[in-house]
TIDO-991551 format. One record per residue (C-alpha): x, y, z. Coordinates in steps of 0.05 Angstrom, whole numbers, plus 32768, in hexadecimal, padded with zeros to 4 digits. Layout:
TIDO-991551
REC     xx     yy     zz
REC      X      Y      Z
...
***
This chain:
TIDO-991551
REC     xx     yy     zz
REC   7FF9   7FF7   8009
REC   8017   8047   7FF1
REC   8031   807E   801C
REC   7FEF   80A3   8002
REC   7FBF   8069   8004
REC   7FDC   8063   805D
REC   7FD6   80B1   8069
REC   7F88   80AF   8048
REC   7F7B   8068   8077
REC   7F99   8095   80B3
REC   7F7B   80D0   809E
REC   7F34   80A9   8094
REC   7F40   8093   80D5
REC   7F39   80CD   8104
REC   7F06   80E7   80DD
REC   7EDA   80AA   80E8
REC   7EE8   80B0   8141
REC   7EDE   80FB   8135
REC   7E93   80EB   8110
REC   7E8C   80B1   8144
REC   7EA4   80DB   8181
REC   7E7D   8118   817C
REC   7E38   80F6   816B
REC   7E4E   80C9   81AA
REC   7E58   80F8   81CC
REC   7E0B   811A   81BB
REC   7DE4   80CE   81BA
REC   7DF9   80CE   8207
REC   7DDD   8106   8222
REC   7DAD   80FC   81EC
REC   7D99   80B6   81F5
REC   7D9F   80BF   8245
REC   7D74   80FA   8242
REC   7D3E   80DE   8213
REC   7D41   8093   8239
REC   7D2A   80B4   827E
REC   7CF3   80E2   8262
REC   7CDB   80A4   8246
REC   7CE6   807B   8294
REC   7CCD   80C0   82BE
REC   7C93   80C5   8299
REC   7C6D   8084   828E
REC   7C24   8072   82A0
REC   7C32   8073   82F8
REC   7C77   8092   82F7
REC   7C98   80D1   8318
REC   7C81   80F7   82EA
REC   7C50   80DC   82C6
REC   7C3A   80F7   828B
REC   7C19   80C2   825C
REC   7C13   80E5   821E
REC   7C4A   8110   821E
REC   7C6C   80BE   8222
REC   7C49   80AC   81ED
REC   7C53   80EE   81BE
REC   7CA4   80D9   81C4
REC   7CA5   809F   81C8
REC   7C87   80A0   817E
REC   7CAF   80C9   8166
REC   7CF6   80A3   817D
REC   7CD6   8070   8156
REC   7CD3   8092   811F
REC   7D19   809F   8114
REC   7D25   8055   812B
REC   7CF8   8038   80F8
REC   7D1B   8065   80BD
REC   7D54   803B   80A0
REC   7D8F   8064   80A8
REC   7DA2   8077   8066
REC   7D5F   8081   8053
REC   7D6B   80C1   808B
REC   7DAA   80CB   807A
REC   7D93   80E5   8032
REC   7D54   8106   8057
REC   7D6F   812A   8083
REC   7DA2   814D   8051
REC   7D7E   8199   8058
REC   7D7F   819C   80A4
REC   7DD0   817D   809E
REC   7DDF   81B2   8071
REC   7DB2   81E2   80A4
REC   7DD7   81D3   80E5
REC   7E21   81CB   80C6
REC   7E19   81F9   807C
REC   7E32   81B4   8055
REC   7E1F   816F   804D
REC   7E66   814B   803A
REC   7E93   8147   806F
REC   7EA4   8131   80B6
REC   7E6C   815F   80D1
REC   7E38   8156   809F
REC   7E46   8110   80C1
REC   7E32   811A   8101
REC   7DE7   8132   80FF
REC   7DCA   80F2   80D5
REC   7DF2   80C4   8108
REC   7DE0   80EB   813E
REC   7D98   80EB   8135
REC   7D94   80A5   8126
REC   7DBF   8087   815F
REC   7D9E   80AF   819A
REC   7D5D   8082   8191
REC   7D79   8050   8189
REC   7DA3   8059   81C9
REC   7D67   807E   81ED
REC   7D3D   8037   81E9
REC   7D78   8013   8203
REC   7D8D   8039   823F
REC   7D36   8045   824F
REC   7D37   7FE8   824E
REC   7D72   7FFA   8285
REC   7D50   8023   82AB
REC   7D12   800A   82AF
REC   7D3A   7FCA   82C1
REC   7D3E   7FEF   8306
REC   7D17   7FC0   833C
REC   7CE9   7FF2   8350
REC   7CF6   7FD8   839C
REC   7D2B   8008   8398
REC   7D06   804C   8384
REC   7CCD   8032   83B2
REC   7D05   8032   83E1
REC   7D25   806F   83CE
REC   7CE7   809A   83CF
REC   7CD3   8078   8418
REC   7D12   809B   8431
REC   7CF7   80D6   8418
REC   7D25   80EC   83D6
REC   7D0B   811C   83B3
REC   7D01   80FE   8364
REC   7D3F   8128   833F
REC   7D67   80FF   8376
REC   7D44   80BC   8361
REC   7D4C   80D1   831E
REC   7D9F   80D0   8327
REC   7DB6   80B7   836A
REC   7D8E   8073   835F
REC   7D74   806E   8313
REC   7DAE   807F   82F5
REC   7DDC   805A   831E
REC   7DC2   801A   8320
REC   7DAC   8014   82D4
REC   7DF9   802E   82B7
REC   7E18   7FE6   82AB
REC   7DE0   7FD8   8276
REC   7DE3   8026   825F
REC   7E32   8022   824F
REC   7E17   7FDB   822B
REC   7DE5   7FFA   8205
REC   7E19   803C   81F3
REC   7E42   8001   81E3
REC   7E1A   7FE5   81AF
REC   7E00   802F   8196
REC   7E4E   8042   818B
REC   7E5D   7FFB   815D
REC   7E16   800D   8138
REC   7E2E   805F   8131
REC   7E79   8041   810B
REC   7E47   8018   80DA
REC   7E19   805A   80D6
REC   7E5B   807E   80C7
REC   7E73   804C   8092
REC   7E35   805A   806A
REC   7E38   80A4   8070
REC   7E75   80A1   8047
REC   7E51   808A   800B
REC   7E2F   80D6   8009
REC   7E79   80EB   8011
REC   7E7D   80F8   805D
REC   7ED1   80E1   806A
REC   7EDC   80B2   8090
REC   7EF4   8064   8085
REC   7EAD   805B   8052
REC   7EC0   80A1   8032
REC   7F0A   8073   801C
REC   7EE8   8030   801A
REC   7EBA   8044   7FE7
REC   7EE6   8078   7FCA
REC   7F1F   804A   7FB6
REC   7F0D   800B   7FCB
REC   7ED1   8008   7FAB
REC   7ED0   8035   7F65
REC   7F17   8023   7F5E
REC   7F1C   7FDC   7F69
REC   7F4F   7FE0   7F9A
REC   7F3D   7FA0   7FCE
REC   7F81   7FB3   7FF5
REC   7F5D   7FF9   800D
REC   7F17   7FD2   8010
REC   7F37   7F9B   8038
REC   7F61   7FCF   806A
REC   7F27   7FF9   807B
REC   7EFF   7FB6   808E
REC   7F3C   7FA1   80BA
REC   7F35   7FDF   80DA
REC   7EF1   7FE9   80EB
REC   7EF1   7F98   8108
REC   7F2B   7FBA   8136
REC   7F06   7FF9   8146
REC   7EC5   7FD0   8154
REC   7EEE   7F96   817A
REC   7F02   7FCC   81A7
REC   7ED1   7FF2   81B6
REC   7EA1   7FB2   81C9
REC   7EE8   7F98   81F2
REC   7EF1   7FDD   8221
REC   7E9B   7FDF   8223
REC   7E88   7FA5   823F
REC   7EC7   7FA7   826E
REC   7EB3   7FE2   828D
REC   7E79   7FD2   8292
REC   7E87   7F8F   82B1
REC   7EB2   7FC1   82E8
REC   7E6A   7FE2   82F3
REC   7E50   7FA7   8310
REC   7E85   7F89   832D
REC   7E85   7FC2   835E
***
């Protein structure tokens, strides 16, 4: 492989890390916030608001039901409005974030709902305020499951970032399409696949180890 291609691979790798990293940071906070709203506004929950819960749940389901490649194209006007362009790393952040946030929100919601009702009732009997129940009971108890779900979400985002390369978003997907597919360079294609496999395995391993650490505590 030429020196030019090695530099191109390195740049594409950094671009992928950038778009996934920025998107992941937004998804973490937005997804947990949405999950918390879904859990606490359910009928009979501490902030019971069934109408809000149904509306928010429907919006989240609508985004989850839309295939990423369709969402990628549909969000082009919004992407142009927010970042001023529809190509490059920053343009990929918008669709990746809007696609991954509902996915992670549902996973976090499941983890939060698995927290035993007895734990919440015990906190209420001790006179804990609702915000204390959320931040001192629900989140700490559900954190291992949330981290595990977030690891899965990041892996899915890496796949989405590669798909975004099909419309010029940059990163490893873009490199694989332009040099590996369009120029029939099998070496580049195999190199991109190898990097993605190592990246995904590394993230999954780190996430699993951290979940194990949290549960051991």
